[in-house]
C-alpha positions, 0 to 999 in steps of 0.5 A, spaced: 499 500 500 502 506 497 500 511 502 503 517 499 499 516 493 493 515 497 494 521 502 498 526 498 495 527 491 496 533 487 489 536 489 491 535 497 498 536 497 497 542 501 492 540 505 493 540 513 489 536 517 488 539 524 487 535 530 485 535 538 488 530 543 484 529 549 488 525 554 495 526 554 498 520 556 503 515 554 499 514 547 498 522 546 505 524 548 508 519 542 503 522 537 504 529 539 512 528 538 510 524 531 506 530 529 511 535 529 515 531 524 509 531 519 507 538 515 500 535 513 498 534 521 497 539 526 496 537 533 493 544 535 489 542 541 491 538 547 486 537 553 488 533 560 486 534 567 493 535 569 496 541 566 503 540 568 503 533 564 501 537 558 506 542 559 512 536 560 509 533 553 510 539 549 517 541 552 519 533 551 516 534 544 521 540 542 516 546 543 518 552 547 514 555 552 512 561 547 509 556 542 503 553 547 498 557 551 494 554 557 487 557 556 480 557 560 475 560 555 474 559 548 476 566 546 482 565 549 483 558 545 481 562 539 486 568 540 492 562 542 490 559 535 490 565 531 497 567 534 500 560 532 500 557 538 498 550 541 492 550 545 492 547 552 486 546 556 483 542 562 476 542 559 474 537 554 468 542 552 473 548 550 477 543 547 472 540 542 469 547 541 476 549 537 476 549 529 479 542 528 478 536 523 479 530 528 478 529 535 483 523 538 480 520 544 485 518 548 483 519 556 482 511 557 476 513 561 470 510 559 465 515 561 469 521 559 470 518 552 463 516 551 461 524 553 467 526 548 465 522 542 458 525 543 460 532 543 465 531 537 460 528 533 455 534 534 461 538 532 462 535 526 469 532 528 472 525 525 474 521 531 480 517 532 478 512 538 484 510 542 480 509 548 478 502 547 474 501 554 469 505 551 469 502 544 468 495 547 462 497 550 458 502 545 463 502 539 457 499 534 452 505 537 458 510 536 460 508 529 453 508 527 452 515 529 458 517 526 456 514 519 449 518 520 453 524 521 457 523 515 463 522 519 468 517 521 470 513 527 476 509 527 480 505 531 488 507 530 494 504 527 499 504 533 494 500 537 492 493 536 485 493 534 486 497 528 492 493 526 489 486 527 483 489 523 487 491 517 491 484 517 484 481 517 482 485 511 488 484 507 487 477 508 480 477 506 481 481 500 486 476 497 481 471 498 485 467 504 481 463 509 483 465 516 483 460 521 485 464 527 487 471 528 489 475 534 495 478 538 500 477 543 500 479 550 503 486 552 508 482 556 513 477 553 515 471 557 522 471 557 527 465 558 533 466 562 538 460 561 543 463 566 539 463 572 534 458 570 527 462 570 522 465 566 520 472 567 514 476 565 517 482 563 513 488 566 509 485 571 515 483 576 513 476 576 518 470 575 517 462 575 522 456 574 524 454 567 524 447 566 527 445 559 521 441 557 517 447 557 521 449 551 519 444 545 513 439 544 518 433 544 513 427 544 507 432 546 501 434 542 501 442 541 495 441 546 498 437 551 504 442 551 500 448 552 496 445 558 503 443 560 506 450 560 500 453 563 500 449 569 507 449 570 507 457 569 501 458 573 504 463 577 505 468 571 499 472 569 496 469 562 490 473 561 489 481 562 483 485 561 486 490 555 487 483 551 480 481 552 478 488 551 482 489 544 479 482 542 472 484 543 473 490 539 476 486 533 470 481 534 465 487 533 469 490 527 470 483 524 465 478 525 470 473 528 469 470 535 473 467 540 473 459 541 471 460 548 470 465 553 477 465 556 480 464 550 486 459 549 491 464 551 497 459 549 504 460 552 507 460 545 513 461 541 511 465 535 514 459 530 509 455 534 502 459 532 500 455 526 501 448 529 497 451 535 492 455 533 489 451 528 483 446 528 484 440 533 483 435 528 490 438 525 493 437 532 491 444 534 487 447 540 481 450 536 474 447 536 472 451 530 475 455 524 475 463 524 477 464 531 480 470 535 485 468 540 491 471 544 498 468 546 503 470 551 510 470 547 515 465 550 522 467 548 529 467 550 533 473 552 537 474 545 530 473 541 526 479 538 520 480 542 513 480 539 511 486 543 504 486 543 504 485 535 498 482 531 498 475 527 493 471 523 494 464 521 491 462 514 489 456 510 495 455 505 492 456 498 494 449 496 499 444 498 504 446 493 504 453 495 505 451 503 511 447 501 513 453 497 512 458 503 516 453 508 522 453 503 522 460 503 522 460 511 515 463 512 512 460 518 508 454 516 505 448 520 508 442 520 503 439 516 504 445 511 496 446 511 497 453 515 501 459 514 503 465 519 503 472 517 504 477 523 506 484 525 510 484 531 510 491 533 505 496 535 508 503 535 503 507 539 502 514 537 508 514 532 503 510 527 497 514 529 497 519 524 496 515 518 489 513 521 488 521 523 489 522 515 486 517 512 479 519 516 480 526 514 482 526 507 479 519 505 473 519 509 475 511 511 477 507 517 484 504 518 480 499 523 473 498 521 467 503 519 461 498 520 461 495 527 456 490 529 455 487 536 458 480 536 461 480 543 461 483 550 467 483 555 464 481 561 467 479 568 467 472 571 468 472 579 475 468 581 472 468 588 466 468 592 464 476 592 460 479 597 454 484 597 457 491 599 464 490 596 467 494 591 469 492 584 475 497 585 480 498 579 487 497 581 490 502 576 494 497 573 491 495 566 484 496 570 485 489 574 480 488 579 481 483 585 476 477 585 474 477 577 477 476 571 475 478 564 471 473 559 468 474 552 461 472 552 455 473 547 453 480 546 446 481 549 441 486 551 443 488 558 437 486 561 437 485 569 440 478 568 445 479 563 452 479 564 455 486 565 460 489 561 467 489 565 468 497 564 461 498 566 462 495 573 469 498 574 469 502 581 461 500 582 459 496 589 456 489 588 448 489 591 448 481 591 453 476 592 456 473 586 459 466 587 466 464 584 465 462 577 459 466 576 459 472 571 457 478 574 450 480 572 447 487 571 443 486 577 449 484 581 452 491 581 449 498 583 447 502 577 450 510 577 445 515 578 447 518 572 451 515 566 452 517 559 455 510 558 450 506 561 445 510 557 448 509 550 449 502 552 441 502 553 440 506 546 445 501 543 441 495 545 434 498 543 437 499 536 440 493 535 435 488 531 440 482 532 442 484 539 438 478 542 440 473 537 448 474 536 451 468 539 459 468 540 458 460 541 460 456 534 
């Protein structure tokens, strides 16, 4: 794909895309720095509750203090823009009132993001959606509202949902059958042969390394994966962000998980074609066309998969499978399945492509048409008592006592599973037994919530909401 030919035609050579960034965290900082290298993209407005964080981000990106201004009114913002300065604001409404083409929603706050997206659509702005917590719950509705207004709401390259949706689209466009698609967890499992340990990078967790974990030997792939999962049970193998991202991909692609907890194999990348193929061919899948995740197992001297994305495809024919194998392309042992992958996601460094594509082409690098397929629910890992809090621990939205699960999309009746990010920091009104899904009537509803109201609206508009089934 030649992006220059698509984005920078003779007619658009001098066009500048103006953007506002709401939420100047890790993703936002990298986007700000990258935008400074692109004459075609002006990040004109930054919005964050923490003014000093915005100031630090600007200085780190090479801006001098006279190139940005903290403002508190729309008039002050207009004046700053007219003088060529970047606007820094704490108030999202103020930021959204500024003249921009695209709003980058990166707050990571489900409620705030829902509100900001509504306002952005009302203001006629395209939306680059980084806040996956909101996208997983009401992405179908927000996508629909944007389309009705002649706008684009897109996931962003630099984050896994957009990158994986792009890989799925690429395969489908070539007529390739997808057996499984997914992503690596953010945290590799790194083998240190010198001290005989496996470390979950970034999670400060280690386990003893047994050489039998490295290769299958006489074991089938299913047996090897089960052996690794049991032996390394002290290392976290399933995290909320991974499930959240796969929920978004399910809704954007129609692909579904093989089971609610996904297989989440601890695997070396070269093993993926043998693992994520049907059980009848020695893999772990009950059915084809599934979504899953894996925990990348590697040595200290091997390249990280770095939270990248992958697809296991059926080879077109036996001869082509043999050709792939001879060329060093990862294929299964029976040469029926081939691995294609993008082992990196570059955060805000890649995001400008999605912003430019939305504004200049009116397209999404993720999925423009999003339908309700899955929900990311919460399953109790211990008996939970009424009155206890589902408290966000602040580390990738981990909640003590629950784990994520991808379940069938369903209208949120009282007895329906409550989406994970609707229950976060809420009080339980009923006891929930270990192993049960947390239901809507188990959690104290907020007195006022745009997010909850929009989910109810999405359910009322979805003709298939009672019929969508994530099971085979």
